[in-house]
N, C-alpha and C positions, 0 to 999 in steps of 0.2 A: 529089517530094522527100520523103524519109523523115526525120522528126524524132523523136528519143526524147523524148516529152513528159514522162516521169517524171524524166529527167535535167534537163530544162529547168525543170520545176516545183521541183525541189530547189534548183537553182542560184539561182532568183529568190527562193524562200522564205528561203534563207540570207542573201540580200543585202538583205532588206527594210529592216533597220535602218541599213544603210550606203549604200543606193542613191543617195540624193540628195547625199551628201558626195562621191561619186565619179562624179557625172553632170554632164556639161557641155553638149554639143551637144543633148542630149535636151531640156533646158530651153528652148533657143532654138527648137527645132523645135516644141515645144508652143505657144510664143508665136506662131510662124508659122501653125500650124494654127488657132489662135484668131483670128488676123487674117483668114484666109481665110473663117472662119465668119461674120465680120461682113458679108460680101457674099453670104451664103447665100440661096438661093431660099426658104428656110424661116426667115423673120426671127424668128418667135417660136414655136419648136417647143414643143408641150405635153409630149411624151414623147421622151426621148433615150436611145439605147442606146450605151454605150461598151464597146469590146472592148479588153482589155489595159490596164487602168487603172493598173497598177503602184502607185506610192505616191501617185497622185492628182495628178500635175502638170497633166494636161489636165483632170481632174475639177474642180479648183479654178477653172480658167479658164472651163469650161463654166458653173459656177455664177455666176461674175461676169457672163458674157454673157447668161445666161438665168435670172434670179433666181427666176422662178416655175415653171420647168419641173420635171417629175419626171425624175430621172436614174437609170437602171439601169446601174451600172458593174460590169463583169465582168473576171475575170482567171483564168488557169490556176493561178496560184500561191496556195496557201492562206495563205502568209505575207504576201503583198501584200494580200490581202483583209482579213486580220486588222488589218494596219497601217492600211488605209484606213477601216475601220469605226471604229477609235479616233480617227483624225484628223478624221473628219466626223461624229462621234457626235451633235453637236447639230443636224445638218441632217436632219430627218425625211423630206425629199423626195429624198434620195439613198439608193438601195438598192444593196447590194453582194452579189454572188453569184459563187461559183467556177464558171467555165465555160470550156470549150475551144471556140473559134470554129469548129473543124472539125466540131462537132456542131450540130444545129438548136437554136434558142432555144426555151424554153418559152413565152415571151411574144411577142406581136406587136402591130401597131398603132402602131409608133413613127413619129414624123415625121422623125427624124434619127438616123443611125448614124455614129459616129466611131471612129477608131482611130489612135493615134500610135505609130509605131515598134514595132509588135507583130506584124503579119501576116507578118513574115519567119519566124516560128516555125510557120507553117501547113504541114501536110503535103499539103494539097490546096487551093491558093489559089482555084481556080474554085469548089470546094465551099463554101469560106468565104464567098465573095461571094454564092453562092446562099442561104446561111443568113441573111446580112444582108437580102437581098431579101425572103425569106419573113417576116422580122420587121418589115419596113417597110410602111407604108401605100402605096397606089397613089400614084405621084409623090413618094414619100418620097426623101430625099436621103442620100447617103453621101459622107463625106470621110475619106480615109485617107492616112497618110504611111508609106512603106515604104523602108528602106535597099535600095539597088540593087546589082547585081553589080559595078559599077565602084567600089564603096567599098573603102577600105583597100588601095589599090595599094601603098603603102609597106610594109605588113606582108607582103604577098605577095612583094614584091621582096626583103625581108630573108631570107625562106626560100629563094627561088629562086636568088639569087646565091650561096648557099652550098650549092647542090645538095640542098636539103631540101624535103620535101613539106609544103605548107600544108594544115592540117586544119580550117580555119575553116568556119563555116556557109555553105552554098551559097545565095547570095542570088539573087533573080529579076532579070531585066533589065526595063527599062521596057516594052518591047513585050510581054513575057510577062505583066506585070501587066494591061496594057490588054486583052490577049486573054482573060484570066481574068475580067475585069470585064464585058466587052461583052455576053455572053449575057443578063445580068440588068439591065444599066443602060445608059442613054444617057450616054456619056462627054462631060462638058461642060468639064472642065479636066484638063490633064495637063502637069506641068512637073517639072523636076529642080532641086533646090537643093543646093549644096555647102557643107558645114560643115567647118571646120578645127579641129583640136585639137593642142596641143603638150604633151609630157610631158618630164620631166627625163631619162628614159631609156626604152629598150625595156621594161625590167623594170617600170617605173612604169606603162606602158600596160597590160601584162598584169595587173598588180595591180589597176588600176582596173576592168578588165573582169571580174575575179573578184569584186570587192567591189560591183559594180553588177549582177551577174548575167548580163551580156551575153555571157559566155563560153559560156553555155548548159550549163555543166557538162562542156564538151568535154574528153575525155581522150584524144583521138586523137594528140596529139603526145607522143612519149616524153620523159620527164624529161631524158634525156641530151641530146636535141636542144635543149631549152629552155636547159639549162646552157651549151651551146655558143654559142647565140645571146646569152645574157646576157653571156658572156665576150667575144665578138667585138664586140658592139654597145657594151659598156662603159657609161660614164656620158654618152655623147653624147646631146644632146636629140633626141627622136624625134617627128616630126610626122606626123599622119595626116589623111586627108580622108574624109568620108562623103558619097556622093551619095544624096540622098533624093528619091524620087518622091512628088509630091503629086497625088492623084487625086480628082476630084469626079465623082460620077455621080448620075443621077436614075433611079429605078426605072421600068422600062417600064410604060406605062399599058395 
């Protein structure tokens, strides 16, 4: 899958100041990832690598869970990194760096690697997992959450029933994520959780996606098509669901 990283970076950097105001299921997902970490095989990791930290929703929960750990949090977006550096300025044991998880990490020897709702922006999911494995110690643990291809069926239907093409991000299926992970990790947990969101209108949903960056700067849908959808969907409440895969792996020894 090809992802325009420059467009994604701009989208999230512009959204850094508004992200959390227009973020809903992402917060619940961060809570769920943190809950899964409580049963981690690495109960007290000394060094943690986080990919796609965003505004620090999961970073904050990591610090609560592991108060003495060194956390290295990364993100593709310069704006998100600047936001997080300010937010966690008093915590000298959290380091922030701009990094694309499709490239190898400069540091290694981590006990735990985590990522919440970020790896859908990978152009090479298998390569991203290989980069995590290279950064982890032997028997190091990985826990990631990824939106799956069965997400947002309501949005797809809104386009398809009107004979329009949907240009959203191509998301991976559960089996595809497992296949990408298995060369480097023993898969010890794999489940799908569904999150529901409700918006006053279809327009409100798209506005939220723009202001939290998750549109990815997508410009594939012509404005005339969007105007037609806004007019036809009107002010009817619009409900969407996200299917999120939770995957836990242990690096091959």
